[in-house]
N, CA and C atoms of all chains as a GROMACS GRO file, in nm:
protein
  618
    1MET      N    1  10.417   3.400  -3.852
    1MET     CA    2  10.304   3.303  -3.850
    1MET      C    3  10.341   3.177  -3.925
    2SER      N    4  10.316   3.069  -3.865
    2SER     CA    5  10.343   2.944  -3.934
    2SER      C    6  10.218   2.870  -3.963
    3LEU      N    7  10.216   2.791  -4.068
    3LEU     CA    8  10.100   2.708  -4.102
    3LEU      C    9  10.095   2.589  -3.999
    4PRO      N   10   9.972   2.541  -3.974
    4PRO     CA   11   9.965   2.422  -3.882
    4PRO      C   12  10.038   2.304  -3.951
    5SER      N   13  10.108   2.233  -3.861
    5SER     CA   14  10.191   2.124  -3.913
    5SER      C   15  10.099   2.003  -3.950
    6ALA      N   16  10.140   1.934  -4.051
    6ALA     CA   17  10.062   1.807  -4.088
    6ALA      C   18  10.110   1.695  -4.003
    7TYR      N   19  10.220   1.714  -3.931
    7TYR     CA   20  10.275   1.607  -3.844
    7TYR      C   21  10.183   1.582  -3.726
    8THR      N   22  10.162   1.460  -3.697
    8THR     CA   23  10.076   1.420  -3.580
    8THR      C   24  10.156   1.334  -3.490
    9GLU      N   25  10.097   1.312  -3.374
    9GLU     CA   26  10.170   1.226  -3.277
    9GLU      C   27  10.155   1.076  -3.319
   10ALA      N   28  10.263   1.003  -3.288
   10ALA     CA   29  10.265   0.858  -3.314
   10ALA      C   30  10.334   0.794  -3.202
   11PRO      N   31  10.273   0.790  -3.082
   11PRO     CA   32  10.337   0.740  -2.962
   11PRO      C   33  10.371   0.594  -2.969
   12VAL      N   34  10.283   0.520  -3.031
   12VAL     CA   35  10.312   0.370  -3.049
   12VAL      C   36  10.370   0.346  -3.188
   13ARG      N   37  10.503   0.320  -3.185
   13ARG     CA   38  10.567   0.298  -3.311
   13ARG      C   39  10.684   0.200  -3.293
   14ARG      N   40  10.725   0.154  -3.411
   14ARG     CA   41  10.834   0.051  -3.407
   14ARG      C   42  10.976   0.108  -3.419
   15PHE      N   43  10.985   0.228  -3.480
   15PHE     CA   44  11.113   0.280  -3.501
   15PHE      C   45  11.126   0.424  -3.448
   16ASP      N   46  11.259   0.465  -3.423
   16ASP     CA   47  11.282   0.601  -3.376
   16ASP      C   48  11.391   0.659  -3.465
   17VAL      N   49  11.409   0.795  -3.448
   17VAL     CA   50  11.506   0.868  -3.532
   17VAL      C   51  11.639   0.804  -3.516
   18GLY      N   52  11.710   0.778  -3.622
   18GLY     CA   53  11.846   0.722  -3.617
   18GLY      C   54  11.845   0.570  -3.644
   19ASP      N   55  11.731   0.504  -3.632
   19ASP     CA   56  11.726   0.366  -3.653
   19ASP      C   57  11.758   0.326  -3.799
   20ARG      N   58  11.834   0.219  -3.815
   20ARG     CA   59  11.854   0.168  -3.952
   20ARG      C   60  11.744   0.074  -3.997
   21VAL      N   61  11.701   0.101  -4.113
   21VAL     CA   62  11.584   0.020  -4.166
   21VAL      C   63  11.612  -0.021  -4.311
   22ALA      N   64  11.536  -0.129  -4.347
   22ALA     CA   65  11.535  -0.172  -4.490
   22ALA      C   66  11.394  -0.166  -4.537
   23VAL      N   67  11.383  -0.126  -4.663
   23VAL     CA   68  11.243  -0.126  -4.719
   23VAL      C   69  11.220  -0.265  -4.774
   24LYS      N   70  11.099  -0.318  -4.745
   24LYS     CA   71  11.070  -0.452  -4.780
   24LYS      C   72  11.071  -0.466  -4.938
   25ALA      N   73  11.123  -0.577  -4.978
   25ALA     CA   74  11.126  -0.608  -5.126
   25ALA      C   75  10.997  -0.676  -5.159
   26TRP      N   76  10.885  -0.610  -5.141
   26TRP     CA   77  10.753  -0.668  -5.156
   26TRP      C   78  10.702  -0.617  -5.289
   27TYR      N   79  10.616  -0.694  -5.362
   27TYR     CA   80  10.564  -0.653  -5.483
   27TYR      C   81  10.410  -0.686  -5.488
   28PRO      N   82  10.338  -0.645  -5.386
   28PRO     CA   83  10.194  -0.679  -5.400
   28PRO      C   84  10.122  -0.595  -5.505
   29PRO      N   85  10.018  -0.653  -5.574
   29PRO     CA   86   9.950  -0.567  -5.672
   29PRO      C   87   9.864  -0.459  -5.606
   30GLY      N   88   9.820  -0.366  -5.683
   30GLY     CA   89   9.730  -0.260  -5.631
   30GLY      C   90   9.806  -0.126  -5.605
   31HIS      N   91   9.731  -0.033  -5.546
   31HIS     CA   92   9.786   0.102  -5.521
   31HIS      C   93   9.879   0.093  -5.405
   32ARG      N   94  10.004   0.116  -5.431
   32ARG     CA   95  10.107   0.114  -5.323
   32ARG      C   96  10.188   0.241  -5.319
   33ARG      N   97  10.218   0.290  -5.200
   33ARG     CA   98  10.287   0.421  -5.182
   33ARG      C   99  10.435   0.414  -5.175
   34THR      N  100  10.495   0.300  -5.207
   34THR     CA  101  10.644   0.285  -5.197
   34THR      C  102  10.693   0.256  -5.336
   35PRO      N  103  10.765   0.354  -5.391
   35PRO     CA  104  10.813   0.332  -5.531
   35PRO      C  105  10.901   0.208  -5.540
   36HIS      N  106  10.893   0.150  -5.667
   36HIS     CA  107  10.971   0.029  -5.689
   36HIS      C  108  11.121   0.054  -5.665
   37TYR      N  109  11.167   0.168  -5.705
   37TYR     CA  110  11.318   0.183  -5.700
   37TYR      C  111  11.378   0.183  -5.558
   38ILE      N  112  11.288   0.197  -5.459
   38ILE     CA  113  11.340   0.205  -5.320
   38ILE      C  114  11.321   0.073  -5.250
   39ARG      N  115  11.247  -0.017  -5.309
   39ARG     CA  116  11.217  -0.149  -5.243
   39ARG      C  117  11.344  -0.228  -5.225
   40GLY      N  118  11.374  -0.278  -5.112
   40GLY     CA  119  11.496  -0.356  -5.088
   40GLY      C  120  11.612  -0.272  -5.044
   41LYS      N  121  11.598  -0.136  -5.038
   41LYS     CA  122  11.710  -0.053  -5.009
   41LYS      C  123  11.715  -0.023  -4.856
   42ARG      N  124  11.836   0.016  -4.811
   42ARG     CA  125  11.858   0.046  -4.668
   42ARG      C  126  11.875   0.191  -4.645
   43GLY      N  127  11.818   0.241  -4.537
   43GLY     CA  128  11.822   0.384  -4.503
   43GLY      C  129  11.818   0.401  -4.351
   44VAL      N  130  11.802   0.527  -4.304
   44VAL     CA  131  11.796   0.560  -4.171
   44VAL      C  132  11.678   0.651  -4.142
   45ILE      N  133  11.612   0.626  -4.033
   45ILE     CA  134  11.490   0.705  -3.999
   45ILE      C  135  11.539   0.853  -3.969
   46GLU      N  136  11.485   0.948  -4.040
   46GLU     CA  137  11.526   1.087  -4.025
   46GLU      C  138  11.425   1.159  -3.934
   47ARG      N  139  11.293   1.130  -3.943
   47ARG     CA  140  11.197   1.179  -3.851
   47ARG      C  141  11.073   1.098  -3.853
   48VAL      N  142  10.994   1.108  -3.750
   48VAL     CA  143  10.869   1.044  -3.743
   48VAL      C  144  10.763   1.148  -3.780
   49CYS      N  145  10.689   1.120  -3.884
   49CYS     CA  146  10.598   1.220  -3.939
   49CYS      C  147  10.459   1.215  -3.869
   50GLY      N  148  10.424   1.104  -3.815
   50GLY     CA  149  10.292   1.088  -3.745
   50GLY      C  150  10.225   0.962  -3.790
   51ALA      N  151  10.095   0.956  -3.750
   51ALA     CA  152  10.015   0.842  -3.787
   51ALA      C  153   9.902   0.886  -3.874
   52PHE      N  154   9.879   0.814  -3.982
   52PHE     CA  155   9.778   0.860  -4.080
   52PHE      C  156   9.695   0.739  -4.129
   53ALA      N  157   9.571   0.764  -4.167
   53ALA     CA  158   9.487   0.656  -4.227
   53ALA      C  159   9.575   0.602  -4.340
   54ASN      N  160   9.563   0.470  -4.356
   54ASN     CA  161   9.644   0.398  -4.459
   54ASN      C  162   9.593   0.426  -4.602
   55PRO      N  163   9.672   0.498  -4.680
   55PRO     CA  164   9.631   0.540  -4.811
   55PRO      C  165   9.612   0.424  -4.907
   56GLU      N  166   9.681   0.311  -4.875
   56GLU     CA  167   9.671   0.192  -4.962
   56GLU      C  168   9.537   0.128  -4.944
   57GLU      N  169   9.464   0.159  -4.838
   57GLU     CA  170   9.332   0.110  -4.819
   57GLU      C  171   9.224   0.212  -4.854
   58LEU      N  172   9.255   0.339  -4.823
   58LEU     CA  173   9.163   0.452  -4.862
   58LEU      C  174   9.143   0.447  -5.016
   59ALA      N  175   9.251   0.404  -5.087
   59ALA     CA  176   9.244   0.401  -5.232
   59ALA      C  177   9.135   0.305  -5.286
   60TYR      N  178   9.090   0.212  -5.201
   60TYR     CA  179   8.986   0.117  -5.239
   60TYR      C  180   8.853   0.145  -5.170
   61GLY      N  181   8.834   0.267  -5.113
   61GLY     CA  182   8.714   0.302  -5.050
   61GLY      C  183   8.696   0.254  -4.903
   62LEU      N  184   8.807   0.193  -4.845
   62LEU     CA  185   8.797   0.148  -4.710
   62LEU      C  186   8.830   0.271  -4.616
   63ASP      N  187   8.821   0.248  -4.487
   63ASP     CA  188   8.838   0.366  -4.396
   63ASP      C  189   8.985   0.391  -4.362
   64GLY      N  190   9.074   0.302  -4.394
   64GLY     CA  191   9.222   0.325  -4.368
   64GLY      C  192   9.260   0.301  -4.228
   65GLU      N  193   9.170   0.246  -4.141
   65GLU     CA  194   9.201   0.215  -4.004
   65GLU      C  195   9.257   0.071  -3.990
   66PRO      N  196   9.348   0.037  -3.900
   66PRO     CA  197   9.411   0.136  -3.803
   66PRO      C  198   9.510   0.229  -3.882
   67LYS      N  199   9.538   0.338  -3.821
   67LYS     CA  200   9.631   0.432  -3.882
   67LYS      C  201   9.774   0.368  -3.886
   68ARG      N  202   9.854   0.415  -3.978
   68ARG     CA  203   9.986   0.362  -3.988
   68ARG      C  204  10.082   0.476  -3.965
   69VAL      N  205  10.198   0.439  -3.905
   69VAL     CA  206  10.300   0.541  -3.874
   69VAL      C  207  10.372   0.569  -4.002
   70LEU      N  208  10.394   0.695  -4.028
   70LEU     CA  209  10.469   0.737  -4.148
   70LEU      C  210  10.607   0.795  -4.101
   71TYR      N  211  10.722   0.752  -4.165
   71TYR     CA  212  10.851   0.798  -4.135
   71TYR      C  213  10.913   0.865  -4.255
   72ARG      N  214  11.000   0.969  -4.227
   72ARG     CA  215  11.086   1.014  -4.335
   72ARG      C  216  11.217   0.938  -4.324
   73VAL      N  217  11.254   0.871  -4.429
   73VAL     CA  218  11.372   0.787  -4.432
   73VAL      C  219  11.477   0.844  -4.521
   74ARG      N  220  11.605   0.856  -4.471
   74ARG     CA  221  11.712   0.906  -4.548
   74ARG      C  222  11.795   0.791  -4.615
   75PHE      N  223  11.817   0.802  -4.743
   75PHE     CA  224  11.898   0.703  -4.820
   75PHE      C  225  12.016   0.771  -4.881
   76ARG      N  226  12.128   0.702  -4.895
   76ARG     CA  227  12.235   0.764  -4.967
   76ARG      C  228  12.216   0.743  -5.122
   77GLN      N  229  12.232   0.851  -5.196
   77GLN     CA  230  12.209   0.841  -5.337
   77GLN      C  231  12.291   0.725  -5.399
   78ARG      N  232  12.415   0.707  -5.348
   78ARG     CA  233  12.505   0.603  -5.399
   78ARG      C  234  12.457   0.470  -5.375
   79ASP      N  235  12.368   0.451  -5.277
   79ASP     CA  236  12.307   0.321  -5.253
   79ASP      C  237  12.189   0.290  -5.348
   80LEU      N  238  12.135   0.399  -5.412
   80LEU     CA  239  12.022   0.385  -5.494
   80LEU      C  240  12.054   0.365  -5.646
   81TRP      N  241  12.152   0.438  -5.688
   81TRP     CA  242  12.182   0.443  -5.830
   81TRP      C  243  12.322   0.397  -5.859
   82PRO      N  244  12.338   0.284  -5.933
   82PRO     CA  245  12.466   0.227  -5.947
   82PRO      C  246  12.572   0.318  -6.011
   83ASP      N  247  12.530   0.412  -6.093
   83ASP     CA  248  12.624   0.495  -6.162
   83ASP      C  249  12.624   0.641  -6.104
   84TYR      N  250  12.582   0.654  -5.976
   84TYR     CA  251  12.576   0.787  -5.921
   84TYR      C  252  12.712   0.842  -5.896
   85SER      N  253  12.734   0.965  -5.947
   85SER     CA  254  12.869   1.019  -5.941
   85SER      C  255  12.879   1.141  -5.859
   86GLY      N  256  12.775   1.182  -5.789
   86GLY     CA  257  12.768   1.301  -5.703
   86GLY      C  258  12.849   1.275  -5.578
   87PRO      N  259  12.853   1.376  -5.491
   87PRO     CA  260  12.928   1.366  -5.364
   87PRO      C  261  12.872   1.249  -5.277
   88GLU      N  262  12.957   1.195  -5.200
   88GLU     CA  263  12.926   1.087  -5.101
   88GLU      C  264  12.812   1.117  -5.016
   89ARG      N  265  12.804   1.251  -4.971
   89ARG     CA  266  12.705   1.285  -4.873
   89ARG      C  267  12.565   1.305  -4.929
   90ASP      N  268  12.552   1.304  -5.059
   90ASP     CA  269  12.417   1.329  -5.118
   90ASP      C  270  12.320   1.223  -5.076
   91ALA      N  271  12.196   1.281  -5.034
   91ALA     CA  272  12.095   1.182  -4.982
   91ALA      C  273  11.964   1.213  -5.054
   92LEU      N  274  11.876   1.115  -5.040
   92LEU     CA  275  11.742   1.121  -5.082
   92LEU      C  276  11.648   1.086  -4.967
   93GLU      N  277  11.549   1.168  -4.940
   93GLU     CA  278  11.458   1.140  -4.827
   93GLU      C  279  11.320   1.106  -4.886
   94LEU      N  280  11.263   0.997  -4.834
   94LEU     CA  281  11.130   0.950  -4.883
   94LEU      C  282  11.051   0.927  -4.758
   95GLU      N  283  10.920   0.957  -4.777
   95GLU     CA  284  10.824   0.922  -4.662
   95GLU      C  285  10.771   0.781  -4.684
   96ILE      N  286  10.788   0.697  -4.590
   96ILE     CA  287  10.752   0.554  -4.611
   96ILE      C  288  10.673   0.508  -4.488
   97TYR      N  289  10.565   0.434  -4.512
   97TYR     CA  290  10.483   0.379  -4.398
   97TYR      C  291  10.553   0.258  -4.332
   98GLU      N  292  10.523   0.251  -4.199
   98GLU     CA  293  10.588   0.151  -4.117
   98GLU      C  294  10.575   0.010  -4.170
   99HIS      N  295  10.462  -0.025  -4.224
   99HIS     CA  296  10.442  -0.156  -4.270
   99HIS      C  297  10.530  -0.201  -4.392
  100TRP      N  298  10.599  -0.098  -4.443
  100TRP     CA  299  10.693  -0.125  -4.554
  100TRP      C  300  10.833  -0.142  -4.505
  101LEU      N  301  10.854  -0.119  -4.370
  101LEU     CA  302  10.994  -0.115  -4.322
  101LEU      C  303  11.019  -0.229  -4.227
  102GLU      N  304  11.154  -0.268  -4.223
  102GLU     CA  305  11.194  -0.372  -4.115
  102GLU      C  306  11.329  -0.324  -4.073
  103PRO      N  307  11.363  -0.375  -3.948
  103PRO     CA  308  11.495  -0.334  -3.896
  103PRO      C  309  11.612  -0.392  -3.984
  104ALA      N  310  11.722  -0.305  -3.990
  104ALA     CA  311  11.835  -0.347  -4.073
  104ALA      C  312  11.962  -0.330  -3.994
  105MET      N  313  10.809  -1.064  -5.964
  105MET     CA  314  10.782  -0.927  -5.942
  105MET      C  315  10.650  -0.888  -6.014
  106SER      N  316  10.562  -0.818  -5.940
  106SER     CA  317  10.432  -0.788  -5.997
  106SER      C  318  10.441  -0.657  -6.073
  107GLU      N  319  10.324  -0.630  -6.139
  107GLU     CA  320  10.312  -0.508  -6.218
  107GLU      C  321  10.380  -0.383  -6.155
  108GLN      N  322  10.440  -0.297  -6.236
  108GLN     CA  323  10.479  -0.167  -6.192
  108GLN      C  324  10.383  -0.072  -6.254
  109ARG      N  325  10.305  -0.002  -6.170
  109ARG     CA  326  10.193   0.083  -6.220
  109ARG      C  327  10.251   0.204  -6.288
  110PRO      N  328  10.166   0.262  -6.379
  110PRO     CA  329  10.224   0.363  -6.467
  110PRO      C  330  10.285   0.488  -6.398
  111HIS      N  331  10.234   0.530  -6.281
  111HIS     CA  332  10.281   0.648  -6.214
  111HIS      C  333  10.417   0.623  -6.148
  112ASP      N  334  10.453   0.493  -6.132
  112ASP     CA  335  10.570   0.461  -6.055
  112ASP      C  336  10.691   0.453  -6.142
  113MET      N  337  10.740   0.569  -6.188
  113MET     CA  338  10.845   0.584  -6.285
  113MET      C  339  10.970   0.640  -6.237
  114GLY      N  340  10.993   0.654  -6.102
  114GLY     CA  341  11.109   0.710  -6.045
  114GLY      C  342  11.231   0.634  -6.084
  115GLY      N  343  11.336   0.710  -6.133
  115GLY     CA  344  11.460   0.643  -6.170
  115GLY      C  345  11.468   0.601  -6.315
  116GLU      N  346  11.352   0.614  -6.388
  116GLU     CA  347  11.361   0.579  -6.529
  116GLU      C  348  11.393   0.699  -6.612
  117PRO      N  349  11.453   0.681  -6.733
  117PRO     CA  350  11.483   0.794  -6.813
  117PRO      C  351  11.351   0.869  -6.848
  118GLY      N  352  11.355   1.004  -6.833
  118GLY     CA  353  11.231   1.078  -6.844
  118GLY      C  354  11.206   1.140  -6.980
  119GLY      N  355  11.321   1.151  -7.059
  119GLY     CA  356  11.308   1.212  -7.189
  119GLY      C  357  11.306   1.364  -7.170
  120PRO      N  358  11.281   1.438  -7.282
  120PRO     CA  359  11.277   1.581  -7.277
  120PRO      C  360  11.161   1.635  -7.193
  121ILE      N  361  11.180   1.746  -7.132
  121ILE     CA  362  11.074   1.804  -7.048
  121ILE      C  363  11.014   1.925  -7.116
  122ASP      N  364  10.886   1.918  -7.131
  122ASP     CA  365  10.810   2.032  -7.196
  122ASP      C  366  10.781   2.135  -7.086
  123THR      N  367  10.850   2.256  -7.097
  123THR     CA  368  10.836   2.356  -6.987
  123THR      C  369  10.740   2.468  -7.027
  124VAL      N  370  10.673   2.449  -7.139
  124VAL     CA  371  10.576   2.553  -7.184
  124VAL      C  372  10.449   2.544  -7.103
  125ASP      N  373  10.403   2.657  -7.051
  125ASP     CA  374  10.278   2.656  -6.975
  125ASP      C  375  10.163   2.665  -7.072
  126HIS      N  376  10.089   2.553  -7.087
  126HIS     CA  377   9.980   2.548  -7.180
  126HIS      C  378   9.847   2.608  -7.127
  127GLY      N  379   9.847   2.650  -7.000
  127GLY     CA  380   9.728   2.711  -6.948
  127GLY      C  381   9.621   2.602  -6.928
  128MET      N  382   9.502   2.639  -6.888
  128MET     CA  383   9.392   2.544  -6.871
  128MET      C  384   9.274   2.583  -6.960
  129LYS      N  385   9.223   2.472  -7.029
  129LYS     CA  386   9.104   2.498  -7.107
  129LYS      C  387   8.987   2.517  -7.018
  130PHE      N  388   8.875   2.565  -7.078
  130PHE     CA  389   8.755   2.596  -6.995
  130PHE      C  390   8.716   2.466  -6.927
  131TRP      N  391   8.698   2.357  -7.005
  131TRP     CA  392   8.646   2.232  -6.939
  131TRP      C  393   8.742   2.183  -6.832
  132GLU      N  394   8.870   2.205  -6.852
  132GLU     CA  395   8.968   2.161  -6.753
  132GLU      C  396   8.946   2.228  -6.618
  133LYS      N  397   8.920   2.361  -6.622
  133LYS     CA  398   8.897   2.442  -6.500
  133LYS      C  399   8.766   2.393  -6.433
  134GLN      N  400   8.662   2.358  -6.515
  134GLN     CA  401   8.534   2.311  -6.460
  134GLN      C  402   8.557   2.175  -6.387
  135ALA      N  403   8.628   2.086  -6.463
  135ALA     CA  404   8.651   1.953  -6.417
  135ALA      C  405   8.738   1.952  -6.289
  136ASN      N  406   8.829   2.040  -6.288
  136ASN     CA  407   8.932   2.048  -6.169
  136ASN      C  408   8.853   2.104  -6.048
  137ALA      N  409   8.766   2.202  -6.070
  137ALA     CA  410   8.679   2.252  -5.956
  137ALA      C  411   8.590   2.152  -5.903
  138LEU      N  412   8.529   2.070  -5.991
  138LEU     CA  413   8.438   1.964  -5.948
  138LEU      C  414   8.516   1.862  -5.862
  139ARG      N  415   8.632   1.822  -5.917
  139ARG     CA  416   8.711   1.723  -5.847
  139ARG      C  417   8.764   1.776  -5.705
  140ASN      N  418   8.802   1.897  -5.705
  140ASN     CA  419   8.847   1.955  -5.576
  140ASN      C  420   8.734   1.966  -5.478
  141THR      N  421   8.611   2.008  -5.522
  141THR     CA  422   8.496   2.018  -5.435
  141THR      C  423   8.458   1.877  -5.380
  142LEU      N  424   8.456   1.780  -5.467
  142LEU     CA  425   8.416   1.647  -5.422
  142LEU      C  426   8.518   1.586  -5.324
  143SER      N  427   8.642   1.621  -5.347
  143SER     CA  428   8.746   1.573  -5.254
  143SER      C  429   8.739   1.644  -5.118
  144ARG      N  430   8.727   1.776  -5.129
  144ARG     CA  431   8.721   1.855  -5.000
  144ARG      C  432   8.606   1.811  -4.915
  145ARG      N  433   8.493   1.775  -4.978
  145ARG     CA  434   8.376   1.733  -4.903
  145ARG      C  435   8.379   1.589  -4.867
  146LYS      N  436   8.490   1.523  -4.904
  146LYS     CA  437   8.512   1.377  -4.872
  146LYS      C  438   8.405   1.288  -4.934
  147ILE      N  439   8.344   1.331  -5.057
  147ILE     CA  440   8.258   1.244  -5.134
  147ILE      C  441   8.344   1.147  -5.208
  148VAL      N  442   8.461   1.186  -5.254
  148VAL     CA  443   8.566   1.095  -5.299
  148VAL      C  444   8.690   1.124  -5.234
  149ARG      N  445   8.783   1.024  -5.232
  149ARG     CA  446   8.915   1.041  -5.166
  149ARG      C  447   9.020   1.060  -5.274
  150LEU      N  448   9.115   1.151  -5.246
  150LEU     CA  449   9.227   1.164  -5.337
  150LEU      C  450   9.297   1.029  -5.365
  151ASP      N  451   9.306   0.943  -5.262
  151ASP     CA  452   9.375   0.816  -5.279
  151ASP      C  453   9.304   0.724  -5.381
  152GLU      N  454   9.161   0.735  -5.376
  152GLU     CA  455   9.084   0.655  -5.471
  152GLU      C  456   9.106   0.709  -5.611
  153LEU      N  457   9.115   0.837  -5.624
  153LEU     CA  458   9.132   0.899  -5.764
  153LEU      C  459   9.264   0.859  -5.818
  154ARG      N  460   9.370   0.861  -5.735
  154ARG     CA  461   9.504   0.819  -5.782
  154ARG      C  462   9.498   0.668  -5.825
  155ARG      N  463   9.430   0.588  -5.747
  155ARG     CA  464   9.422   0.448  -5.778
  155ARG      C  465   9.351   0.430  -5.913
  156ALA      N  466   9.231   0.494  -5.923
  156ALA     CA  467   9.164   0.478  -6.049
  156ALA      C  468   9.238   0.526  -6.167
  157ALA      N  469   9.321   0.631  -6.155
  157ALA     CA  470   9.404   0.680  -6.262
  157ALA      C  471   9.510   0.574  -6.293
  158GLU      N  472   9.579   0.516  -6.192
  158GLU     CA  473   9.684   0.413  -6.212
  158GLU      C  474   9.619   0.291  -6.281
  159ASP      N  475   9.493   0.262  -6.258
  159ASP     CA  476   9.428   0.147  -6.311
  159ASP      C  477   9.411   0.159  -6.464
  160LEU      N  478   9.433   0.282  -6.514
  160LEU     CA  479   9.423   0.309  -6.661
  160LEU      C  480   9.538   0.234  -6.735
  161GLY      N  481   9.641   0.188  -6.657
  161GLY     CA  482   9.748   0.114  -6.718
  161GLY      C  483   9.815   0.192  -6.832
  162SER      N  484   9.826   0.132  -6.946
  162SER     CA  485   9.898   0.188  -7.058
  162SER      C  486   9.826   0.317  -7.112
  163ARG      N  487   9.698   0.330  -7.080
  163ARG     CA  488   9.628   0.452  -7.124
  163ARG      C  489   9.668   0.576  -7.044
  164TYR      N  490   9.730   0.552  -6.927
  164TYR     CA  491   9.768   0.656  -6.839
  164TYR      C  492   9.842   0.770  -6.910
  165TYR      N  493   9.940   0.730  -6.996
  165TYR     CA  494  10.019   0.834  -7.058
  165TYR      C  495   9.968   0.868  -7.199
  166GLU      N  496   9.858   0.798  -7.241
  166GLU     CA  497   9.795   0.834  -7.373
  166GLU      C  498   9.704   0.957  -7.343
  167LEU      N  499   9.653   0.969  -7.219
  167LEU     CA  500   9.563   1.077  -7.188
  167LEU      C  501   9.637   1.196  -7.132
  168GLU      N  502   9.586   1.317  -7.157
  168GLU     CA  503   9.642   1.436  -7.096
  168GLU      C  504   9.602   1.437  -6.950
  169TYR      N  505   9.667   1.519  -6.867
  169TYR     CA  506   9.649   1.521  -6.724
  169TYR      C  507   9.505   1.535  -6.688
  170PHE      N  508   9.436   1.635  -6.739
  170PHE     CA  509   9.292   1.652  -6.693
  170PHE      C  510   9.199   1.552  -6.744
  171GLU      N  511   9.236   1.490  -6.862
  171GLU     CA  512   9.156   1.379  -6.911
  171GLU      C  513   9.166   1.255  -6.816
  172ARG      N  514   9.288   1.234  -6.770
  172ARG     CA  515   9.318   1.127  -6.682
  172ARG      C  516   9.245   1.146  -6.550
  173THR      N  517   9.260   1.264  -6.486
  173THR     CA  518   9.198   1.287  -6.355
  173THR      C  519   9.046   1.288  -6.368
  174THR      N  520   8.993   1.333  -6.480
  174THR     CA  521   8.849   1.341  -6.494
  174THR      C  522   8.792   1.196  -6.514
  175GLU      N  523   8.867   1.114  -6.589
  175GLU     CA  524   8.823   0.977  -6.612
  175GLU      C  525   8.824   0.897  -6.475
  176ALA      N  526   8.931   0.925  -6.399
  176ALA     CA  527   8.942   0.864  -6.267
  176ALA      C  528   8.823   0.904  -6.179
  177LEU      N  529   8.781   1.029  -6.184
  177LEU     CA  530   8.668   1.082  -6.106
  177LEU      C  531   8.536   1.015  -6.142
  178ARG      N  532   8.518   0.997  -6.278
  178ARG     CA  533   8.404   0.927  -6.327
  178ARG      C  534   8.403   0.784  -6.280
  179THR      N  535   8.514   0.713  -6.285
  179THR     CA  536   8.523   0.575  -6.236
  179THR      C  537   8.486   0.565  -6.093
  180VAL      N  538   8.533   0.652  -6.007
  180VAL     CA  539   8.509   0.645  -5.862
  180VAL      C  540   8.365   0.677  -5.828
  181LEU      N  541   8.309   0.782  -5.899
  181LEU     CA  542   8.165   0.813  -5.870
  181LEU      C  543   8.077   0.697  -5.908
  182ILE      N  544   8.105   0.627  -6.016
  182ILE     CA  545   8.024   0.514  -6.057
  182ILE      C  546   8.042   0.403  -5.957
  183GLU      N  547   8.173   0.377  -5.915
  183GLU     CA  548   8.194   0.274  -5.817
  183GLU      C  549   8.115   0.295  -5.687
  184ARG      N  550   8.104   0.420  -5.644
  184ARG     CA  551   8.042   0.452  -5.524
  184ARG      C  552   7.885   0.461  -5.548
  185GLY      N  553   7.845   0.446  -5.666
  185GLY     CA  554   7.699   0.440  -5.684
  185GLY      C  555   7.623   0.573  -5.696
  186TYR      N  556   7.700   0.681  -5.721
  186TYR     CA  557   7.629   0.813  -5.730
  186TYR      C  558   7.546   0.815  -5.858
  187PHE      N  559   7.595   0.748  -5.966
  187PHE     CA  560   7.513   0.732  -6.081
  187PHE      C  561   7.572   0.610  -6.157
  188THR      N  562   7.491   0.562  -6.257
  188THR     CA  563   7.534   0.450  -6.334
  188THR      C  564   7.602   0.504  -6.465
  189GLU      N  565   7.668   0.411  -6.527
  189GLU     CA  566   7.725   0.441  -6.667
  189GLU      C  567   7.608   0.484  -6.762
  190ALA      N  568   7.500   0.414  -6.749
  190ALA     CA  569   7.386   0.439  -6.838
  190ALA      C  570   7.326   0.586  -6.808
  191GLU      N  571   7.311   0.613  -6.682
  191GLU     CA  572   7.262   0.745  -6.649
  191GLU      C  573   7.356   0.855  -6.694
  192LEU      N  574   7.483   0.835  -6.685
  192LEU     CA  575   7.582   0.928  -6.728
  192LEU      C  576   7.575   0.956  -6.873
  193ARG      N  577   7.572   0.845  -6.952
  193ARG     CA  578   7.557   0.855  -7.096
  193ARG      C  579   7.435   0.928  -7.138
  194SER      N  580   7.326   0.894  -7.073
  194SER     CA  581   7.194   0.957  -7.107
  194SER      C  582   7.200   1.107  -7.077
  195LYS      N  583   7.264   1.147  -6.963
  195LYS     CA  584   7.274   1.288  -6.930
  195LYS      C  585   7.366   1.360  -7.028
  196MET      N  586   7.475   1.294  -7.065
  196MET     CA  587   7.567   1.361  -7.165
  196MET      C  588   7.492   1.383  -7.299
  197ALA      N  589   7.412   1.289  -7.340
  197ALA     CA  590   7.341   1.302  -7.463
  197ALA      C  591   7.241   1.421  -7.455
  198GLU      N  592   7.178   1.428  -7.337
  198GLU     CA  593   7.077   1.535  -7.314
  198GLU      C  594   7.144   1.673  -7.320
  199VAL      N  595   7.264   1.682  -7.256
  199VAL     CA  596   7.336   1.810  -7.257
  199VAL      C  597   7.385   1.845  -7.390
  200ARG      N  598   7.432   1.745  -7.466
  200ARG     CA  599   7.478   1.769  -7.601
  200ARG      C  600   7.360   1.823  -7.693
  201ARG      N  601   7.244   1.760  -7.685
  201ARG     CA  602   7.126   1.807  -7.756
  201ARG      C  603   7.094   1.949  -7.721
  202ARG      N  604   7.101   1.984  -7.592
  202ARG     CA  605   7.071   2.120  -7.552
  202ARG      C  606   7.168   2.217  -7.606
  203TYR      N  607   7.296   2.180  -7.606
  203TYR     CA  608   7.403   2.261  -7.656
  203TYR      C  609   7.392   2.283  -7.806
  204GLU      N  610   7.362   2.180  -7.881
  204GLU     CA  611   7.363   2.191  -8.027
  204GLU      C  612   7.238   2.261  -8.071
  205SER      N  613   7.132   2.259  -7.994
  205SER     CA  614   7.009   2.330  -8.043
  205SER      C  615   7.014   2.480  -8.001
  206ALA      N  616   7.112   2.510  -7.918
  206ALA     CA  617   7.117   2.656  -7.869
  206ALA      C  618   7.175   2.743  -7.979
   0.00000   0.00000   0.00000
């Protein structure tokens, strides 16, 4: 028996699995779901998680519509940390909303 | 570059990690149950609670976990107009009197 998946359909989207993306180097004030250390970094779409009410708006009591597509993005650890000494293949995966991503 | 909010600490030195399980105090269990019930019933949103906690700024790490989440809950309930600051203070005083006279 498996638990129901949190993943939902996102037929209308900008990116697909395997696409190279860059996280926007944006610094707007307020509740943001993209950590500072990943802003400006490049990665690859690992999966499409679905479309969800925008938490950055839900955080201020708004309804979060229109929904935003959420992706799991894979980054190389060596691209994130200047002194990273682990194996080349080590990766970090983060879930990032579409409005934070651009083609790379 | 704008503010980096207190929860956004990925990649920074974390210092020693306290791995002792401190358990939960009675009030912490009560406060947690209240917060979970209000979230489950969508009276408040988890996202709002996180935002209100981050808004604590430098106080974020001065407070313990359940103090922080409870203060965030109070902020959001007042924002949404379920009660006013004055009503909350008056109720707290009433409960304290009842407790101390018991």
